[in-house]
Z-matrix of the N, CA and C atoms (Angstrom, degrees):
N
C 1 1.433
C 2 1.528 1 110.43
N 3 1.323 2 118.16 1 -33.02
C 4 1.459 3 120.35 2 -178.44
C 5 1.521 4 112.40 3 -88.16
N 6 1.313 5 117.10 4 -15.32
C 7 1.444 6 120.58 5 -177.94
C 8 1.513 7 113.61 6 83.47
N 9 1.330 8 115.98 7 3.14
C 10 1.460 9 120.82 8 177.66
C 11 1.522 10 108.40 9 -153.38
N 12 1.312 11 116.22 10 166.22
C 13 1.458 12 120.42 11 178.98
C 14 1.528 13 109.38 12 -72.11
N 15 1.321 14 116.20 13 133.22
C 16 1.457 15 120.76 14 177.90
C 17 1.520 16 107.22 15 -97.01
N 18 1.340 17 116.22 16 116.61
C 19 1.462 18 119.55 17 -176.53
C 20 1.520 19 112.97 18 -112.27
N 21 1.325 20 117.38 19 -11.37
C 22 1.464 21 120.52 20 -179.78
C 23 1.520 22 110.16 21 -88.23
N 24 1.319 23 115.95 22 140.50
C 25 1.456 24 122.17 23 175.23
C 26 1.519 25 106.34 24 -116.97
N 27 1.306 26 116.52 25 120.31
C 28 1.451 27 120.25 26 -175.66
C 29 1.526 28 112.39 27 -93.22
N 30 1.325 29 117.24 28 15.45
C 31 1.458 30 121.35 29 175.94
C 32 1.509 31 112.63 30 78.14
N 33 1.307 32 114.05 31 -166.54
C 34 1.460 33 119.79 32 -178.80
C 35 1.512 34 110.62 33 90.88
N 36 1.304 35 114.57 34 168.41
C 37 1.459 36 120.89 35 179.38
C 38 1.516 37 109.99 36 -74.15
N 39 1.324 38 116.99 37 150.62
C 40 1.464 39 118.90 38 175.31
C 41 1.519 40 109.70 39 -56.07
N 42 1.318 41 116.87 40 139.47
C 43 1.455 42 119.94 41 -176.39
C 44 1.520 43 112.63 42 -117.00
N 45 1.312 44 117.18 43 15.25
C 46 1.456 45 120.53 44 -179.76
C 47 1.509 46 111.91 45 -76.91
N 48 1.315 47 115.97 46 -178.86
C 49 1.452 48 120.69 47 179.60
C 50 1.521 49 111.88 48 -54.46
N 51 1.329 50 116.18 49 139.67
C 52 1.455 51 120.80 50 -177.88
C 53 1.520 52 112.51 51 -107.07
N 54 1.304 53 118.04 52 4.58
C 55 1.449 54 121.35 53 178.76
C 56 1.503 55 111.19 54 -156.36
N 57 1.314 56 115.27 55 160.89
C 58 1.454 57 119.96 56 -179.35
C 59 1.520 58 113.01 57 -89.16
N 60 1.331 59 117.37 58 -28.86
C 61 1.452 60 121.45 59 -176.27
C 62 1.531 61 110.71 60 -83.27
N 63 1.321 62 117.59 61 129.75
C 64 1.463 63 120.10 62 178.55
C 65 1.525 64 111.72 63 -63.17
N 66 1.317 65 116.01 64 144.66
C 67 1.465 66 120.41 65 173.02
C 68 1.532 67 109.89 66 -92.12
N 69 1.330 68 116.60 67 -22.35
C 70 1.463 69 121.88 68 176.79
C 71 1.514 70 108.24 69 -137.07
N 72 1.333 71 115.83 70 129.66
C 73 1.465 72 121.12 71 175.02
C 74 1.519 73 108.71 72 -128.94
N 75 1.314 74 115.54 73 127.02
C 76 1.456 75 122.46 74 178.64
C 77 1.524 76 106.32 75 -119.59
N 78 1.333 77 116.46 76 121.86
C 79 1.460 78 120.50 77 -176.23
C 80 1.513 79 113.23 78 -123.15
N 81 1.332 80 116.15 79 116.87
C 82 1.462 81 122.90 80 175.59
C 83 1.533 82 112.39 81 52.21
N 84 1.310 83 116.77 82 36.56
C 85 1.462 84 122.36 83 -179.34
C 86 1.522 85 109.60 84 -71.37
N 87 1.338 86 116.59 85 132.08
C 88 1.463 87 120.63 86 179.45
C 89 1.519 88 110.40 87 -149.69
N 90 1.312 89 114.49 88 153.19
C 91 1.454 90 122.76 89 168.77
C 92 1.526 91 104.75 90 -125.86
N 93 1.321 92 115.04 91 113.15
C 94 1.460 93 120.60 92 -174.79
C 95 1.523 94 111.41 93 -54.97
N 96 1.333 95 115.49 94 131.25
C 97 1.454 96 121.65 95 179.20
C 98 1.515 97 114.65 96 80.17
N 99 1.346 98 116.78 97 -3.35
C 100 1.464 99 120.04 98 -177.87
C 101 1.522 100 110.61 99 -116.64
N 102 1.343 101 117.66 100 -51.56
C 103 1.459 102 121.16 101 175.22
C 104 1.517 103 110.50 102 -152.28
N 105 1.327 104 114.45 103 149.73
C 106 1.462 105 123.13 104 179.31
C 107 1.528 106 109.62 105 -74.01
N 108 1.332 107 118.78 106 164.24
C 109 1.470 108 121.24 107 -178.49
C 110 1.537 109 112.82 108 -56.94
N 111 1.332 110 114.45 109 136.23
C 112 1.461 111 121.72 110 176.29
C 113 1.524 112 108.79 111 -125.50
N 114 1.320 113 115.47 112 146.73
C 115 1.464 114 122.43 113 178.63
C 116 1.520 115 107.82 114 -135.46
N 117 1.333 116 115.96 115 130.17
C 118 1.464 117 120.36 116 174.27
C 119 1.519 118 108.92 117 -161.10
N 120 1.324 119 115.57 118 163.81
C 121 1.465 120 120.76 119 175.30
C 122 1.520 121 108.21 120 -137.74
N 123 1.329 122 114.79 121 155.71
C 124 1.460 123 121.52 122 -179.10
C 125 1.517 124 107.57 123 -129.67
N 126 1.346 125 116.05 124 125.09
C 127 1.459 126 121.57 125 178.69
C 128 1.527 127 109.33 126 -99.37
N 129 1.324 128 116.53 127 161.79
C 130 1.470 129 119.44 128 178.90
C 131 1.528 130 111.12 129 -53.89
N 132 1.316 131 116.40 130 135.69
C 133 1.455 132 121.44 131 178.09
C 134 1.509 133 114.49 132 88.55
N 135 1.315 134 118.56 133 -11.69
C 136 1.460 135 120.62 134 179.82
C 137 1.524 136 110.59 135 -83.16
N 138 1.307 137 114.77 136 147.90
C 139 1.463 138 122.01 137 174.54
C 140 1.522 139 105.87 138 -116.09
N 141 1.316 140 116.42 139 128.37
C 142 1.465 141 121.02 140 -175.49
C 143 1.515 142 109.49 141 -120.28
N 144 1.301 143 115.66 142 138.13
C 145 1.455 144 121.11 143 175.41
C 146 1.513 145 109.68 144 -131.79
N 147 1.311 146 116.48 145 148.42
C 148 1.458 147 121.82 146 175.03
C 149 1.515 148 107.69 147 -109.28
N 150 1.309 149 116.21 148 133.30
C 151 1.453 150 120.56 149 -179.05
C 152 1.521 151 109.57 150 -127.62
N 153 1.297 152 115.54 151 151.12
C 154 1.454 153 120.76 152 177.58
C 155 1.513 154 109.80 153 166.87
N 156 1.301 155 114.94 154 171.62
C 157 1.457 156 121.06 155 179.13
C 158 1.519 157 110.50 156 -71.80
N 159 1.306 158 116.03 157 160.97
C 160 1.459 159 121.12 158 174.67
C 161 1.532 160 107.72 159 -56.79
N 162 1.328 161 115.49 160 130.97
C 163 1.460 162 120.18 161 -179.90
C 164 1.518 163 114.51 162 89.09
N 165 1.330 164 116.95 163 1.77
C 166 1.463 165 120.23 164 -178.32
C 167 1.522 166 112.82 165 -79.34
N 168 1.341 167 118.29 166 -12.87
C 169 1.453 168 120.68 167 176.91
C 170 1.515 169 115.62 168 106.28
N 171 1.328 170 117.88 169 9.41
C 172 1.471 171 120.20 170 -178.90
C 173 1.520 172 111.84 171 -56.59
N 174 1.315 173 116.62 172 -55.57
C 175 1.473 174 121.02 173 -178.29
C 176 1.518 175 110.93 174 -62.40
N 177 1.318 176 116.83 175 -41.08
C 178 1.461 177 121.34 176 -178.24
C 179 1.522 178 111.81 177 -64.43
N 180 1.328 179 117.60 178 -36.19
C 181 1.469 180 120.99 179 176.69
C 182 1.520 181 109.42 180 -61.94
N 183 1.322 182 116.74 181 -49.16
C 184 1.468 183 119.54 182 -179.29
C 185 1.526 184 111.51 183 -65.01
N 186 1.319 185 117.46 184 -38.06
C 187 1.465 186 120.00 185 177.39
C 188 1.530 187 110.62 186 -61.55
N 189 1.323 188 117.20 187 -38.68
C 190 1.469 189 120.73 188 177.99
C 191 1.525 190 110.93 189 -70.30
N 192 1.331 191 117.95 190 -34.85
C 193 1.467 192 120.87 191 178.69
C 194 1.522 193 109.85 192 -63.49
N 195 1.341 194 118.04 193 -47.18
C 196 1.460 195 118.52 194 -175.07
C 197 1.524 196 113.60 195 -93.34
N 198 1.322 197 118.08 196 3.63
C 199 1.453 198 121.19 197 169.73
C 200 1.504 199 117.26 198 95.65
N 201 1.316 200 118.99 199 5.19
C 202 1.463 201 120.85 200 178.59
C 203 1.527 202 111.68 201 -77.37
N 204 1.329 203 116.78 202 -18.11
C 205 1.462 204 122.51 203 179.50
C 206 1.528 205 107.14 204 -127.42
N 207 1.326 206 116.35 205 134.13
C 208 1.463 207 120.65 206 -179.07
C 209 1.527 208 110.50 207 -71.73
N 210 1.309 209 115.91 208 125.00
C 211 1.467 210 120.09 209 177.31
C 212 1.526 211 109.36 210 -84.08
N 213 1.325 212 115.70 211 149.57
C 214 1.458 213 119.62 212 177.84
C 215 1.521 214 111.50 213 -97.73
N 216 1.327 215 116.95 214 -17.63
C 217 1.463 216 120.52 215 174.83
C 218 1.520 217 109.13 216 -160.30
N 219 1.314 218 115.23 217 164.58
C 220 1.452 219 120.90 218 175.55
C 221 1.519 220 113.47 219 102.32
N 222 1.333 221 113.65 220 176.52
C 223 1.459 222 120.86 221 -177.29
C 224 1.523 223 110.55 222 -133.42
N 225 1.335 224 114.18 223 153.57
C 226 1.456 225 122.29 224 173.76
C 227 1.524 226 106.06 225 -132.99
N 228 1.332 227 116.39 226 126.81
C 229 1.460 228 121.05 227 178.61
C 230 1.517 229 109.34 228 -128.51
N 231 1.330 230 115.90 229 138.01
C 232 1.454 231 122.52 230 176.02
C 233 1.519 232 107.17 231 -117.54
N 234 1.337 233 115.52 232 120.44
C 235 1.471 234 121.94 233 -177.33
C 236 1.525 235 111.24 234 49.61
N 237 1.335 236 114.77 235 49.16
C 238 1.466 237 125.00 236 177.34
C 239 1.524 238 114.10 237 67.14
N 240 1.315 239 117.62 238 10.02
C 241 1.460 240 120.97 239 178.64
C 242 1.521 241 108.75 240 -106.83
N 243 1.330 242 116.32 241 117.61
C 244 1.448 243 121.43 242 -177.56
C 245 1.511 244 111.14 243 -66.95
N 246 1.333 245 115.59 244 132.85
C 247 1.462 246 121.87 245 178.52
C 248 1.526 247 108.40 246 -94.68
N 249 1.306 248 115.92 247 124.51
C 250 1.459 249 119.96 248 179.42
C 251 1.532 250 109.42 249 -73.04
N 252 1.330 251 117.04 250 144.13
C 253 1.463 252 118.83 251 176.81
C 254 1.522 253 110.24 252 -64.36
N 255 1.305 254 115.67 253 143.69
C 256 1.465 255 120.26 254 177.95
C 257 1.517 256 108.92 255 -80.50
N 258 1.318 257 116.20 256 146.66
C 259 1.463 258 121.04 257 176.67
C 260 1.514 259 107.94 258 -103.80
N 261 1.313 260 116.58 259 112.27
C 262 1.470 261 121.43 260 -177.57
C 263 1.497 262 110.09 261 -88.13
């Protein structure tokens, strides 16, 4: 990510994942005509960011994950508990 080897350690506690089980799992999530299916998972301690050009669907993906936008396919699970799609 830095384009060079990072050899300095600035101290502090390890900040990597603290568990093996994902706290969020998104599987084949899609909103027809807005974005193609996406799949990802997030484990404890991980920081996730979505990047892309304006209009690439970043905001729409997150809206579908948290239920502000109706998904047309896919699943969202939090701590292995499936979240039902919201009916708007």
